[in-house]
MDAnalysis code that builds the backbone (N, CA, C; Angstrom):
import MDAnalysis as mda
import numpy as np

u = mda.Universe.empty(348, n_residues=116, atom_resindex=np.repeat(np.arange(116), 3), trajectory=True)
u.add_TopologyAttr("name", ["N", "CA", "C"] * 116)
u.add_TopologyAttr("resid", np.arange(1, 117))
u.add_TopologyAttr("resname", ["MET", "ASP", "ILE", "SER", "GLU", "LEU", "ILE", "ILE", "SER", "LEU", "GLY", "GLY", "LEU", "ILE", "PHE", "VAL", "PHE", "GLY", "LEU", "PRO", "ALA", "LEU", "ILE", "ILE", "PHE", "TRP", "SER", "ILE", "SER", "THR", "LYS", "HIS", "ARG", "GLU", "ARG", "MET", "ARG", "LEU", "ILE", "GLU", "ARG", "GLY", "PHE", "PRO", "GLU", "GLU", "ILE", "LYS", "GLN", "PHE", "PHE", "ARG", "GLU", "GLU", "LYS", "LEU", "SER", "LYS", "ASP", "ASN", "THR", "TYR", "ARG", "GLY", "LEU", "LYS", "LEU", "GLY", "LEU", "ILE", "PHE", "LEU", "PHE", "LEU", "GLY", "ALA", "GLY", "ILE", "ILE", "ILE", "ALA", "ASN", "LEU", "LEU", "TYR", "GLU", "ILE", "PHE", "GLU", "LEU", "GLU", "ASP", "GLY", "TYR", "THR", "ILE", "GLY", "PHE", "VAL", "ILE", "LEU", "PHE", "LEU", "GLY", "LEU", "CYS", "LEU", "PHE", "ASP", "LEU", "LEU", "PHE", "ASP", "TYR", "LYS", "LYS"])
u.atoms.positions = np.array([
    [20.214, -25.229, 11.939],
    [19.559, -23.800, 12.290],
    [18.922, -24.321, 14.109],
    [19.090, -23.717, 14.720],
    [18.485, -23.586, 16.006],
    [16.625, -22.816, 16.336],
    [16.016, -23.588, 17.310],
    [14.764, -23.519, 17.454],
    [13.997, -21.317, 17.379],
    [15.597, -21.400, 18.327],
    [15.125, -19.349, 18.393],
    [15.382, -18.845, 16.938],
    [16.164, -19.184, 16.436],
    [16.812, -18.517, 14.726],
    [15.464, -18.696, 14.072],
    [14.435, -20.165, 13.780],
    [13.584, -20.367, 13.017],
    [12.539, -19.844, 13.908],
    [12.460, -19.662, 14.852],
    [11.361, -18.426, 15.161],
    [11.416, -17.258, 14.945],
    [12.853, -16.879, 15.256],
    [12.885, -15.236, 14.915],
    [12.804, -14.865, 13.075],
    [13.192, -15.681, 11.920],
    [13.099, -15.295, 10.979],
    [11.128, -15.791, 10.840],
    [10.949, -16.445, 10.730],
    [9.586, -16.857, 11.156],
    [8.465, -15.563, 11.114],
    [9.051, -14.679, 12.475],
    [8.656, -13.711, 12.542],
    [8.790, -12.617, 11.901],
    [9.773, -12.222, 11.839],
    [10.086, -11.545, 10.614],
    [9.452, -11.479, 9.199],
    [8.630, -12.516, 8.626],
    [8.602, -12.970, 7.408],
    [7.307, -12.861, 8.231],
    [5.951, -12.715, 9.059],
    [5.326, -12.577, 9.377],
    [4.592, -11.106, 9.492],
    [6.063, -10.453, 10.113],
    [5.733, -9.318, 9.924],
    [6.361, -8.138, 9.135],
    [6.616, -8.362, 8.144],
    [7.023, -7.842, 6.548],
    [6.046, -8.213, 5.505],
    [5.105, -9.418, 5.690],
    [4.725, -9.794, 4.498],
    [3.359, -9.348, 5.596],
    [2.705, -10.008, 7.036],
    [1.628, -10.150, 7.525],
    [1.126, -8.950, 7.524],
    [1.865, -7.947, 8.472],
    [1.306, -6.666, 8.579],
    [0.523, -5.489, 7.659],
    [1.062, -6.043, 5.941],
    [0.720, -4.912, 5.206],
    [-0.418, -5.876, 4.420],
    [-0.344, -6.600, 4.360],
    [-1.171, -7.720, 3.838],
    [-2.631, -6.831, 4.989],
    [-2.160, -7.288, 6.410],
    [-3.131, -7.085, 7.292],
    [-3.968, -5.118, 7.024],
    [-3.063, -3.884, 6.751],
    [-3.738, -3.159, 7.100],
    [-4.387, -2.747, 5.241],
    [-4.013, -3.196, 4.407],
    [-4.916, -3.467, 3.238],
    [-6.355, -4.235, 3.658],
    [-6.263, -5.133, 4.152],
    [-7.176, -5.861, 4.834],
    [-8.056, -4.787, 5.091],
    [-7.886, -4.018, 6.456],
    [-8.458, -3.319, 7.113],
    [-8.821, -2.038, 6.155],
    [-8.156, -1.491, 5.283],
    [-8.652, -0.356, 4.928],
    [-9.892, -0.621, 3.519],
    [-9.463, -1.583, 2.631],
    [-11.053, -2.757, 2.292],
    [-12.114, -2.412, 2.931],
    [-11.566, -3.188, 3.942],
    [-13.418, -3.379, 4.839],
    [-13.696, -2.304, 5.124],
    [-13.002, -1.496, 5.777],
    [-13.101, -0.269, 6.380],
    [-13.847, 0.968, 4.904],
    [-13.987, 0.759, 3.934],
    [-14.709, 1.445, 2.357],
    [-15.856, 1.063, 2.643],
    [-16.031, -0.136, 2.983],
    [-17.459, -1.220, 2.388],
    [-17.948, -0.938, 3.431],
    [-17.729, -1.274, 4.966],
    [-18.360, -0.844, 6.082],
    [-19.160, 1.218, 5.564],
    [-18.315, 1.534, 5.215],
    [-18.299, 3.084, 5.040],
    [-19.583, 3.078, 4.213],
    [-19.418, 2.836, 3.304],
    [-20.294, 2.871, 1.939],
    [-21.751, 2.377, 2.241],
    [-21.713, 0.947, 2.685],
    [-22.147, 0.280, 2.987],
    [-23.401, 1.521, 4.608],
    [-22.961, 1.873, 4.902],
    [-24.036, 2.773, 6.142],
    [-24.498, 4.113, 5.170],
    [-23.704, 4.712, 4.229],
    [-24.393, 5.824, 3.350],
    [-25.589, 4.755, 2.710],
    [-25.309, 3.995, 2.033],
    [-25.737, 3.605, 1.551],
    [-27.429, 3.358, 2.802],
    [-27.502, 2.895, 3.356],
    [-28.849, 2.485, 4.440],
    [-29.469, 3.648, 5.060],
    [-28.659, 4.572, 5.466],
    [-28.760, 6.181, 5.630],
    [-29.539, 6.716, 4.734],
    [-29.429, 6.625, 3.189],
    [-30.138, 6.657, 2.361],
    [-29.371, 8.625, 1.658],
    [-28.453, 8.742, 1.888],
    [-27.486, 9.753, 1.841],
    [-27.884, 10.233, 0.501],
    [-28.022, 11.413, -0.155],
    [-28.192, 11.721, -1.084],
    [-26.634, 11.590, -2.413],
    [-26.923, 12.004, -3.756],
    [-26.400, 10.988, -4.527],
    [-24.587, 11.535, -4.664],
    [-24.753, 13.091, -4.143],
    [-23.560, 14.092, -4.627],
    [-22.824, 13.713, -3.294],
    [-22.648, 13.127, -2.455],
    [-22.049, 12.493, -1.185],
    [-21.656, 10.946, -1.517],
    [-22.056, 10.219, -1.980],
    [-22.154, 8.740, -2.672],
    [-21.043, 9.171, -3.774],
    [-21.124, 9.971, -4.183],
    [-19.717, 10.448, -5.793],
    [-18.916, 10.839, -4.987],
    [-18.974, 11.861, -3.894],
    [-17.286, 11.612, -3.190],
    [-16.633, 10.730, -2.890],
    [-17.199, 9.802, -2.360],
    [-16.521, 8.519, -2.106],
    [-16.418, 7.522, -3.263],
    [-16.719, 7.748, -4.755],
    [-15.562, 6.854, -5.551],
    [-14.768, 7.202, -6.297],
    [-14.038, 5.728, -6.205],
    [-12.898, 5.478, -6.686],
    [-12.887, 6.533, -8.012],
    [-13.637, 5.937, -9.154],
    [-13.026, 7.119, -10.027],
    [-12.741, 8.291, -10.043],
    [-12.732, 8.770, -8.977],
    [-12.844, 10.808, -8.287],
    [-11.157, 10.409, -9.037],
    [-11.164, 11.732, -9.845],
    [-9.843, 12.160, -10.489],
    [-9.159, 13.325, -9.941],
    [-7.917, 13.189, -9.102],
    [-7.995, 15.156, -8.363],
    [-6.511, 15.090, -9.347],
    [-6.868, 16.781, -9.464],
    [-6.267, 17.662, -10.359],
    [-4.504, 17.126, -9.930],
    [-4.607, 16.749, -8.596],
    [-2.858, 16.511, -8.239],
    [-2.197, 15.795, -8.756],
    [-3.034, 14.905, -9.747],
    [-1.952, 13.507, -9.950],
    [-1.527, 13.850, -11.576],
    [-2.236, 14.981, -11.493],
    [-2.039, 15.398, -13.539],
    [-0.923, 15.320, -13.546],
    [0.194, 15.436, -13.081],
    [1.700, 15.944, -13.032],
    [2.793, 14.154, -12.827],
    [1.501, 13.550, -11.952],
    [2.677, 12.517, -11.066],
    [3.384, 12.026, -11.781],
    [3.161, 11.987, -13.148],
    [4.724, 10.311, -14.145],
    [5.441, 11.623, -14.018],
    [5.398, 12.834, -14.313],
    [6.516, 14.155, -14.503],
    [7.547, 13.845, -13.190],
    [6.848, 14.173, -11.984],
    [7.443, 14.071, -11.341],
    [7.906, 13.117, -10.567],
    [7.496, 11.656, -10.957],
    [8.132, 10.353, -9.873],
    [9.451, 10.205, -11.458],
    [9.181, 10.057, -12.447],
    [10.216, 10.129, -13.234],
    [11.389, 11.538, -13.104],
    [11.153, 12.681, -12.733],
    [12.252, 13.214, -12.345],
    [12.918, 13.097, -11.234],
    [12.385, 12.677, -9.995],
    [12.690, 11.960, -8.683],
    [13.791, 11.247, -9.189],
    [13.096, 9.781, -10.131],
    [14.312, 8.693, -10.622],
    [15.544, 9.094, -10.944],
    [14.976, 10.240, -11.901],
    [16.168, 10.994, -12.776],
    [17.048, 11.345, -12.226],
    [16.896, 12.302, -10.483],
    [18.221, 12.914, -10.065],
    [18.514, 11.770, -8.687],
    [17.453, 10.817, -7.954],
    [18.354, 10.409, -7.640],
    [19.289, 9.161, -8.269],
    [18.252, 9.067, -9.181],
    [20.234, 7.904, -10.109],
    [21.329, 8.817, -10.164],
    [20.735, 10.378, -10.701],
    [22.522, 11.097, -10.824],
    [22.903, 11.210, -9.817],
    [22.431, 11.574, -8.828],
    [23.166, 11.396, -6.964],
    [23.759, 10.424, -7.175],
    [23.157, 8.776, -7.248],
    [23.883, 7.671, -6.622],
    [25.082, 7.443, -7.579],
    [25.304, 8.054, -8.694],
    [26.045, 7.690, -9.945],
    [27.238, 9.156, -9.097],
    [26.877, 10.130, -9.393],
    [27.953, 11.259, -9.068],
    [28.753, 10.876, -7.444],
    [27.786, 10.254, -6.825],
    [28.559, 10.114, -5.019],
    [29.572, 8.973, -5.694],
    [28.957, 8.250, -6.501],
    [30.173, 6.733, -6.502],
    [31.189, 7.045, -6.919],
    [31.479, 7.810, -8.542],
    [32.380, 8.793, -9.223],
    [33.029, 9.276, -8.167],
    [32.685, 10.353, -6.832],
    [33.441, 10.701, -6.257],
    [33.700, 10.171, -4.996],
    [33.377, 9.049, -4.897],
    [33.445, 8.126, -3.787],
    [35.137, 7.256, -4.278],
    [35.201, 6.730, -5.814],
    [36.114, 6.180, -6.633],
    [37.091, 6.850, -6.747],
    [36.868, 8.018, -6.840],
    [38.016, 9.228, -7.837],
    [38.837, 9.606, -6.138],
    [37.988, 10.126, -5.515],
    [38.668, 11.099, -3.700],
    [38.469, 10.039, -2.582],
    [37.947, 8.545, -2.736],
    [37.702, 8.255, -1.818],
    [37.449, 8.328, -0.713],
    [36.247, 9.313, -0.831],
    [35.469, 9.710, 0.260],
    [34.925, 8.637, 0.991],
    [34.464, 8.807, 2.252],
    [33.629, 8.002, 2.729],
    [32.088, 7.789, 2.794],
    [31.231, 6.917, 3.300],
    [30.213, 6.617, 2.987],
    [29.234, 7.209, 3.163],
    [29.105, 8.031, 3.838],
    [28.482, 9.226, 4.764],
    [27.915, 10.373, 3.113],
    [28.762, 10.781, 2.597],
    [28.925, 11.525, 1.658],
    [28.128, 10.832, 0.550],
    [27.760, 9.507, 0.305],
    [27.074, 8.825, -0.785],
    [25.336, 9.493, -0.428],
    [24.749, 9.275, 0.811],
    [23.909, 9.681, 1.284],
    [23.475, 11.029, 0.929],
    [24.220, 11.882, 1.538],
    [24.619, 13.433, 1.202],
    [24.194, 13.421, -0.274],
    [24.628, 13.129, -0.810],
    [24.889, 13.433, -2.184],
    [23.431, 13.713, -2.957],
    [22.423, 11.860, -2.168],
    [21.712, 10.945, -3.008],
    [20.437, 12.357, -2.299],
    [20.634, 12.736, -0.778],
    [19.607, 13.725, -0.281],
    [19.506, 14.995, -1.424],
    [20.587, 15.496, -1.306],
    [21.125, 16.475, -2.307],
    [20.134, 17.054, -3.704],
    [20.700, 15.983, -4.245],
    [20.151, 15.915, -5.798],
    [18.599, 15.389, -5.615],
    [17.845, 14.939, -4.446],
    [16.439, 14.674, -4.450],
    [15.936, 15.994, -3.996],
    [16.368, 16.604, -3.086],
    [16.382, 18.472, -3.133],
    [16.109, 18.984, -4.116],
    [16.917, 18.835, -5.137],
    [17.509, 20.093, -6.291],
    [15.883, 18.986, -6.907],
    [16.004, 18.474, -7.047],
    [14.590, 17.700, -8.338],
    [13.514, 18.340, -8.064],
    [13.075, 18.224, -6.067],
    [11.802, 18.900, -5.233],
    [11.890, 20.446, -5.673],
    [13.003, 21.063, -6.104],
    [13.164, 22.808, -6.232],
    [12.960, 22.241, -7.732],
    [13.433, 21.758, -8.019],
    [13.066, 22.062, -10.039],
    [11.587, 21.881, -10.060],
    [10.965, 20.834, -9.018],
    [9.557, 20.597, -9.537],
    [8.979, 21.853, -9.202],
    [9.034, 22.318, -8.112],
    [8.711, 23.506, -7.951],
    [8.050, 24.974, -8.656],
    [8.967, 24.697, -9.321],
    [9.429, 25.921, -10.604],
    [8.983, 25.483, -12.092],
    [8.728, 24.189, -12.163],
    [8.191, 23.597, -13.019],
    [6.368, 23.709, -12.604],
    [6.364, 23.285, -11.632],
    [4.437, 23.645, -11.336],
    [3.745, 25.089, -11.536],
    [4.990, 26.219, -11.161],
    [4.743, 27.393, -10.972],
    [4.361, 27.935, -13.164],
    [4.864, 27.258, -13.838],
    [4.739, 27.761, -15.415],
    [3.082, 27.025, -15.438],
])
């Protein structure tokens, strides 16, 4: 293994694992500083309640259903694309097309489910 290959692989590892860790650390420290400034300035309790993490959003009530349907349609798209690839010997580009098609159908289905 050459030294340039070692530097490239270490740089890739640092980029893949270090950058997300840095972003998470920055996010947590920013939230902490923001809360400390609110405490120092003596803001009312309503504003402090706004920044609490226990706050539940009404958008997350169907989160499990949404993720389940997305993965269901994603799997169906991959399976059907692979079946058509084997039967009709299609090119690889059709696989991506079927996956995107089924994910679009899933989002379209979720739209009608939320309206009910």
